[in-house]
DODRENTI-909564 format. One record per residue: residue number from 1; residue in three letters; y, z, x of N, C-alpha, C in turn. Coordinates in steps of 0.1 Angstrom, whole numbers, plus 5000, padded with zeros to 4 digits. Last residue first. Layout:
# DODRENTI-909564
resi->NUM	resn->ALA	n_py->Y	n_pz->Z	n_px->X	ca_py->Y	ca_pz->Z	ca_px->X	c_py->Y	c_pz->Z	c_px->X
...
***
This chain:
# DODRENTI-909564
resi->104	resn->GLU	n_py->3191	n_pz->8631	n_px->6872	ca_py->3201	ca_pz->8632	ca_px->6858	c_py->3213	c_pz->8628	c_px->6873
resi->103	resn->ILE	n_py->3158	n_pz->8623	n_px->6862	ca_py->3160	ca_pz->8622	ca_px->6878	c_py->3179	c_pz->8624	c_px->6862
resi->102	resn->ASN	n_py->3135	n_pz->8636	n_px->6854	ca_py->3142	ca_pz->8647	ca_px->6849	c_py->3152	c_pz->8637	c_px->6859
resi->101	resn->VAL	n_py->3107	n_pz->8618	n_px->6862	ca_py->3114	ca_pz->8627	ca_px->6848	c_py->3120	c_pz->8638	c_px->6855
resi->100	resn->VAL	n_py->3083	n_pz->8599	n_px->6870	ca_py->3091	ca_pz->8602	ca_px->6870	c_py->3103	c_pz->8608	c_px->6868
resi->99	resn->GLU	n_py->3049	n_pz->8599	n_px->6872	ca_py->3059	ca_pz->8590	ca_px->6867	c_py->3069	c_pz->8601	c_px->6872
resi->98	resn->ILE	n_py->3021	n_pz->8572	n_px->6893	ca_py->3031	ca_pz->8595	ca_px->6895	c_py->3045	c_pz->8584	c_px->6881
resi->97	resn->GLY	n_py->2991	n_pz->8578	n_px->6912	ca_py->3006	ca_pz->8570	ca_px->6896	c_py->3009	c_pz->8585	c_px->6891
resi->96	resn->LEU	n_py->2986	n_pz->8575	n_px->6946	ca_py->2986	ca_pz->8581	ca_px->6939	c_py->2999	c_pz->8572	c_px->6917
resi->95	resn->GLU	n_py->2957	n_pz->8568	n_px->6966	ca_py->2970	ca_pz->8560	ca_px->6960	c_py->2972	c_pz->8569	c_px->6946
resi->94	resn->ILE	n_py->2943	n_pz->8570	n_px->7003	ca_py->2948	ca_pz->8581	ca_px->6986	c_py->2954	c_pz->8572	c_px->6984
resi->93	resn->ASP	n_py->2920	n_pz->8558	n_px->7017	ca_py->2937	ca_pz->8556	ca_px->7021	c_py->2941	c_pz->8566	c_px->7002
resi->92	resn->PHE	n_py->2891	n_pz->8564	n_px->7047	ca_py->2899	ca_pz->8560	ca_px->7032	c_py->2914	c_pz->8563	c_px->7024
resi->91	resn->ASP	n_py->2867	n_pz->8565	n_px->7063	ca_py->2885	ca_pz->8566	ca_px->7062	c_py->2881	c_pz->8564	c_px->7050
resi->90	resn->ASN	n_py->2836	n_pz->8576	n_px->7070	ca_py->2844	ca_pz->8582	ca_px->7060	c_py->2863	c_pz->8583	c_px->7051
resi->89	resn->ASN	n_py->2825	n_pz->8561	n_px->7082	ca_py->2835	ca_pz->8572	ca_px->7090	c_py->2839	c_pz->8580	c_px->7079
resi->88	resn->TYR	n_py->2812	n_pz->8544	n_px->7063	ca_py->2804	ca_pz->8549	ca_px->7078	c_py->2815	c_pz->8564	c_px->7082
resi->87	resn->THR	n_py->2830	n_pz->8536	n_px->7048	ca_py->2824	ca_pz->8542	ca_px->7042	c_py->2816	c_pz->8553	c_px->7054
resi->86	resn->ASP	n_py->2865	n_pz->8526	n_px->7048	ca_py->2852	ca_pz->8528	ca_px->7056	c_py->2845	c_pz->8538	c_px->7056
resi->85	resn->LYS	n_py->2882	n_pz->8529	n_px->7032	ca_py->2879	ca_pz->8519	ca_px->7039	c_py->2870	c_pz->8517	c_px->7043
resi->84	resn->MET	n_py->2884	n_pz->8535	n_px->6992	ca_py->2874	ca_pz->8535	ca_px->7005	c_py->2876	c_pz->8524	c_px->7020
resi->83	resn->ILE	n_py->2912	n_pz->8550	n_px->6976	ca_py->2904	ca_pz->8541	ca_px->6983	c_py->2897	c_pz->8543	c_px->6996
resi->82	resn->ILE	n_py->2908	n_pz->8570	n_px->6952	ca_py->2904	ca_pz->8575	ca_px->6964	c_py->2895	c_pz->8556	c_px->6971
resi->81	resn->ARG	n_py->2939	n_pz->8582	n_px->6933	ca_py->2925	ca_pz->8578	ca_px->6933	c_py->2921	c_pz->8573	c_px->6951
resi->80	resn->THR	n_py->2950	n_pz->8597	n_px->6904	ca_py->2948	ca_pz->8601	ca_px->6918	c_py->2935	c_pz->8590	c_px->6923
resi->79	resn->GLN	n_py->2982	n_pz->8601	n_px->6878	ca_py->2965	ca_pz->8600	ca_px->6886	c_py->2961	c_pz->8598	c_px->6903
resi->78	resn->ARG	n_py->3005	n_pz->8615	n_px->6874	ca_py->2993	ca_pz->8608	ca_px->6868	c_py->2981	c_pz->8604	c_px->6870
resi->77	resn->LEU	n_py->3019	n_pz->8641	n_px->6886	ca_py->3010	ca_pz->8635	ca_px->6892	c_py->3002	c_pz->8626	c_px->6875
resi->76	resn->VAL	n_py->3061	n_pz->8637	n_px->6882	ca_py->3049	ca_pz->8643	ca_px->6877	c_py->3031	c_pz->8634	c_px->6878
resi->75	resn->ALA	n_py->3090	n_pz->8643	n_px->6896	ca_py->3077	ca_pz->8636	ca_px->6902	c_py->3070	c_pz->8648	c_px->6889
resi->74	resn->ARG	n_py->3110	n_pz->8672	n_px->6902	ca_py->3107	ca_pz->8652	ca_px->6891	c_py->3104	c_pz->8645	c_px->6887
resi->73	resn->PRO	n_py->3097	n_pz->8682	n_px->6913	ca_py->3089	ca_pz->8685	ca_px->6899	c_py->3093	c_pz->8676	c_px->6897
resi->72	resn->GLU	n_py->3088	n_pz->8693	n_px->6942	ca_py->3088	ca_pz->8675	ca_px->6939	c_py->3090	c_pz->8676	c_px->6925
resi->71	resn->TYR	n_py->3067	n_pz->8715	n_px->6948	ca_py->3078	ca_pz->8710	ca_px->6956	c_py->3085	c_pz->8693	c_px->6949
resi->70	resn->GLU	n_py->3060	n_pz->8723	n_px->6925	ca_py->3068	ca_pz->8729	ca_px->6935	c_py->3070	c_pz->8720	c_px->6943
resi->69	resn->ARG	n_py->3043	n_pz->8698	n_px->6920	ca_py->3051	ca_pz->8707	ca_px->6903	c_py->3059	c_pz->8714	c_px->6913
resi->68	resn->ILE	n_py->3030	n_pz->8691	n_px->6938	ca_py->3041	ca_pz->8683	ca_px->6937	c_py->3045	c_pz->8695	c_px->6922
resi->67	resn->ILE	n_py->3014	n_pz->8710	n_px->6943	ca_py->3022	ca_pz->8711	ca_px->6952	c_py->3035	c_pz->8707	c_px->6944
resi->66	resn->LYS	n_py->2991	n_pz->8712	n_px->6918	ca_py->3002	ca_pz->8723	ca_px->6921	c_py->3016	c_pz->8720	c_px->6928
resi->65	resn->THR	n_py->2985	n_pz->8686	n_px->6922	ca_py->2993	ca_pz->8684	ca_px->6913	c_py->2994	c_pz->8702	c_px->6915
resi->64	resn->LEU	n_py->2970	n_pz->8685	n_px->6949	ca_py->2988	ca_pz->8674	ca_px->6947	c_py->2991	c_pz->8681	c_px->6935
resi->63	resn->HIS	n_py->2949	n_pz->8696	n_px->6940	ca_py->2965	ca_pz->8705	ca_px->6953	c_py->2972	c_pz->8698	c_px->6951
resi->62	resn->SER	n_py->2938	n_pz->8685	n_px->6922	ca_py->2941	ca_pz->8693	ca_px->6923	c_py->2955	c_pz->8703	c_px->6933
resi->61	resn->THR	n_py->2930	n_pz->8661	n_px->6940	ca_py->2937	ca_pz->8661	ca_px->6931	c_py->2945	c_pz->8673	c_px->6913
resi->60	resn->ILE	n_py->2913	n_pz->8673	n_px->6958	ca_py->2927	ca_pz->8668	ca_px->6962	c_py->2938	c_pz->8658	c_px->6956
resi->59	resn->ARG	n_py->2890	n_pz->8681	n_px->6944	ca_py->2903	ca_pz->8687	ca_px->6955	c_py->2919	c_pz->8682	c_px->6957
resi->58	resn->ASN	n_py->2883	n_pz->8657	n_px->6939	ca_py->2892	ca_pz->8670	ca_px->6930	c_py->2901	c_pz->8677	c_px->6931
resi->57	resn->GLN	n_py->2879	n_pz->8636	n_px->6953	ca_py->2890	ca_pz->8634	ca_px->6947	c_py->2895	c_pz->8643	c_px->6943
resi->56	resn->VAL	n_py->2861	n_pz->8659	n_px->6968	ca_py->2872	ca_pz->8652	ca_px->6974	c_py->2884	c_pz->8649	c_px->6973
resi->55	resn->VAL	n_py->2841	n_pz->8652	n_px->6953	ca_py->2847	ca_pz->8661	ca_px->6960	c_py->2865	c_pz->8665	c_px->6962
resi->54	resn->ASN	n_py->2832	n_pz->8629	n_px->6959	ca_py->2843	ca_pz->8639	ca_px->6947	c_py->2849	c_pz->8643	c_px->6949
resi->53	resn->ILE	n_py->2827	n_pz->8628	n_px->6987	ca_py->2841	ca_pz->8617	ca_px->6977	c_py->2844	c_pz->8621	c_px->6966
resi->52	resn->ASN	n_py->2816	n_pz->8650	n_px->7003	ca_py->2817	ca_pz->8643	ca_px->6996	c_py->2828	c_pz->8634	c_px->6987
resi->51	resn->LYS	n_py->2836	n_pz->8659	n_px->7036	ca_py->2834	ca_pz->8667	ca_px->7020	c_py->2827	c_pz->8650	c_px->7013
resi->50	resn->ASP	n_py->2854	n_pz->8653	n_px->7056	ca_py->2845	ca_pz->8653	ca_px->7058	c_py->2829	c_pz->8659	c_px->7046
resi->49	resn->ILE	n_py->2881	n_pz->8652	n_px->7046	ca_py->2873	ca_pz->8647	ca_px->7056	c_py->2861	c_pz->8651	c_px->7056
resi->48	resn->LEU	n_py->2889	n_pz->8686	n_px->7042	ca_py->2883	ca_pz->8676	ca_px->7036	c_py->2877	c_pz->8661	c_px->7037
resi->47	resn->ASP	n_py->2897	n_pz->8693	n_px->7063	ca_py->2885	ca_pz->8699	ca_px->7060	c_py->2881	c_pz->8688	c_px->7046
resi->46	resn->SER	n_py->2923	n_pz->8695	n_px->7063	ca_py->2917	ca_pz->8682	ca_px->7071	c_py->2904	c_pz->8691	c_px->7067
resi->45	resn->ASP	n_py->2936	n_pz->8703	n_px->7033	ca_py->2935	ca_pz->8712	ca_px->7039	c_py->2924	c_pz->8697	c_px->7046
resi->44	resn->PHE	n_py->2981	n_pz->8694	n_px->7031	ca_py->2958	ca_pz->8692	ca_px->7030	c_py->2954	c_pz->8701	c_px->7040
resi->43	resn->ALA	n_py->3008	n_pz->8714	n_px->7029	ca_py->3000	ca_pz->8704	ca_px->7036	c_py->2983	c_pz->8702	c_px->7032
resi->42	resn->PHE	n_py->3017	n_pz->8740	n_px->7015	ca_py->3029	ca_pz->8721	ca_px->7015	c_py->3012	c_pz->8717	c_px->7017
resi->41	resn->ASP	n_py->3009	n_pz->8761	n_px->7028	ca_py->3005	ca_pz->8758	ca_px->7016	c_py->3008	c_pz->8741	c_px->7008
resi->40	resn->ARG	n_py->3018	n_pz->8764	n_px->7057	ca_py->3004	ca_pz->8754	ca_px->7055	c_py->3003	c_pz->8752	c_px->7040
resi->39	resn->ASN	n_py->3045	n_pz->8766	n_px->7072	ca_py->3044	ca_pz->8765	ca_px->7057	c_py->3031	c_pz->8758	c_px->7052
resi->38	resn->LEU	n_py->3045	n_pz->8756	n_px->7099	ca_py->3050	ca_pz->8778	ca_px->7092	c_py->3049	c_pz->8776	c_px->7077
resi->37	resn->PRO	n_py->3028	n_pz->8746	n_px->7105	ca_py->3027	ca_pz->8760	ca_px->7115	c_py->3034	c_pz->8769	c_px->7106
resi->36	resn->GLN	n_py->3014	n_pz->8716	n_px->7098	ca_py->3029	ca_pz->8725	ca_px->7094	c_py->3023	c_pz->8735	c_px->7094
resi->35	resn->GLU	n_py->2997	n_pz->8701	n_px->7112	ca_py->3011	ca_pz->8698	ca_px->7116	c_py->3024	c_pz->8702	c_px->7108
resi->34	resn->GLU	n_py->2980	n_pz->8715	n_px->7099	ca_py->2976	ca_pz->8716	ca_px->7114	c_py->2986	c_pz->8709	c_px->7123
resi->33	resn->LYS	n_py->2977	n_pz->8707	n_px->7076	ca_py->2979	ca_pz->8718	ca_px->7076	c_py->2978	c_pz->8718	c_px->7089
resi->32	resn->CYS	n_py->2995	n_pz->8674	n_px->7064	ca_py->2984	ca_pz->8682	ca_px->7069	c_py->2989	c_pz->8694	c_px->7067
resi->31	resn->VAL	n_py->3011	n_pz->8651	n_px->7051	ca_py->3008	ca_pz->8657	ca_px->7060	c_py->2998	c_pz->8669	c_px->7057
resi->30	resn->ARG	n_py->3015	n_pz->8632	n_px->7033	ca_py->3005	ca_pz->8626	ca_px->7043	c_py->3003	c_pz->8636	c_px->7051
resi->29	resn->LEU	n_py->3018	n_pz->8638	n_px->7006	ca_py->3008	ca_pz->8632	ca_px->7006	c_py->2999	c_pz->8632	c_px->7018
resi->28	resn->ILE	n_py->3043	n_pz->8640	n_px->7014	ca_py->3038	ca_pz->8655	ca_px->7007	c_py->3020	c_pz->8650	c_px->7010
resi->27	resn->MET	n_py->3059	n_pz->8619	n_px->7015	ca_py->3056	ca_pz->8633	ca_px->7021	c_py->3046	c_pz->8639	c_px->7024
resi->26	resn->GLY	n_py->3055	n_pz->8606	n_px->6988	ca_py->3043	ca_pz->8600	ca_px->7001	c_py->3048	c_pz->8609	c_px->7019
resi->25	resn->VAL	n_py->3074	n_pz->8624	n_px->6978	ca_py->3062	ca_pz->8629	ca_px->6969	c_py->3049	c_pz->8615	c_px->6983
resi->24	resn->ASN	n_py->3099	n_pz->8614	n_px->6988	ca_py->3090	ca_pz->8629	ca_px->6989	c_py->3075	c_pz->8630	c_px->6985
resi->23	resn->THR	n_py->3094	n_pz->8589	n_px->6980	ca_py->3096	ca_pz->8596	ca_px->6992	c_py->3090	c_pz->8609	c_px->6998
resi->22	resn->VAL	n_py->3094	n_pz->8595	n_px->6954	ca_py->3088	ca_pz->8585	ca_px->6964	c_py->3085	c_pz->8587	c_px->6968
resi->21	resn->VAL	n_py->3129	n_pz->8603	n_px->6955	ca_py->3111	ca_pz->8610	ca_px->6943	c_py->3102	c_pz->8609	c_px->6950
resi->20	resn->GLU	n_py->3143	n_pz->8583	n_px->6964	ca_py->3137	ca_pz->8598	ca_px->6968	c_py->3126	c_pz->8603	c_px->6963
resi->19	resn->GLU	n_py->3146	n_pz->8560	n_px->6944	ca_py->3131	ca_pz->8565	ca_px->6962	c_py->3135	c_pz->8571	c_px->6964
resi->18	resn->LEU	n_py->3153	n_pz->8569	n_px->6928	ca_py->3140	ca_pz->8574	ca_px->6921	c_py->3132	c_pz->8569	c_px->6936
resi->17	resn->VAL	n_py->3178	n_pz->8581	n_px->6936	ca_py->3175	ca_pz->8589	ca_px->6934	c_py->3157	c_pz->8584	c_px->6931
resi->16	resn->ASN	n_py->3186	n_pz->8548	n_px->6957	ca_py->3193	ca_pz->8562	ca_px->6950	c_py->3176	c_pz->8573	c_px->6948
resi->15	resn->LYS	n_py->3172	n_pz->8550	n_px->6984	ca_py->3195	ca_pz->8547	ca_px->6980	c_py->3195	c_pz->8550	c_px->6973
resi->14	resn->PRO	n_py->3162	n_pz->8563	n_px->7017	ca_py->3163	ca_pz->8562	ca_px->7002	c_py->3173	c_pz->8556	c_px->6993
resi->13	resn->ASN	n_py->3154	n_pz->8564	n_px->7045	ca_py->3166	ca_pz->8565	ca_px->7038	c_py->3170	c_pz->8559	c_px->7026
resi->12	resn->TYR	n_py->3126	n_pz->8565	n_px->7048	ca_py->3133	ca_pz->8576	ca_px->7055	c_py->3153	c_pz->8573	c_px->7042
resi->11	resn->ASN	n_py->3099	n_pz->8559	n_px->7033	ca_py->3114	ca_pz->8555	ca_px->7027	c_py->3123	c_pz->8560	c_px->7035
resi->10	resn->ILE	n_py->3069	n_pz->8550	n_px->7048	ca_py->3078	ca_pz->8561	ca_px->7045	c_py->3092	c_pz->8552	c_px->7040
resi->9	resn->GLU	n_py->3042	n_pz->8527	n_px->7048	ca_py->3055	ca_pz->8532	ca_px->7045	c_py->3067	c_pz->8547	c_px->7044
resi->8	resn->GLU	n_py->3011	n_pz->8532	n_px->7031	ca_py->3024	ca_pz->8528	ca_px->7035	c_py->3039	c_pz->8532	c_px->7037
resi->7	resn->SER	n_py->2985	n_pz->8545	n_px->7027	ca_py->2992	ca_pz->8543	ca_px->7038	c_py->3009	c_pz->8526	c_px->7035
resi->6	resn->SER	n_py->2986	n_pz->8562	n_px->7008	ca_py->2991	ca_pz->8577	ca_px->7020	c_py->2991	c_pz->8565	c_px->7028
resi->5	resn->ASN	n_py->3005	n_pz->8555	n_px->6977	ca_py->3003	ca_pz->8549	ca_px->6991	c_py->2999	c_pz->8560	c_px->7003
resi->4	resn->VAL	n_py->3015	n_pz->8552	n_px->6950	ca_py->3023	ca_pz->8561	ca_px->6960	c_py->3008	c_pz->8559	c_px->6969
resi->3	resn->THR	n_py->3032	n_pz->8533	n_px->6926	ca_py->3016	ca_pz->8539	ca_px->6929	c_py->3029	c_pz->8542	c_px->6938
resi->2	resn->ILE	n_py->3048	n_pz->8546	n_px->6889	ca_py->3047	ca_pz->8543	ca_px->6897	c_py->3038	c_pz->8549	c_px->6912
resi->1	resn->MET	n_py->3045	n_pz->8533	n_px->6856	ca_py->3039	ca_pz->8551	ca_px->6867	c_py->3043	c_pz->8537	c_px->6879
***
């Protein structure tokens, strides 16, 4: 299982297919709807930031499962974890565990 974290830097020059899949999942993980005007279904709803952490984790997992299947079918979402950085400000990172399949 490969770990992708929302705070990691994006590798804009992947050297192989595995790195390319991880880069694509990282991009999916970082885009908000306000930043993606032409394809809002692709991105996260920033209203999640003000919700209870359990609600956030469930909605993020559901959304990511759907979006990864559609936009990066070579990755399978195995695990979603919310890492709280600042509870007072509701600041968190998202960590995903993915499995890369169908690399040919």
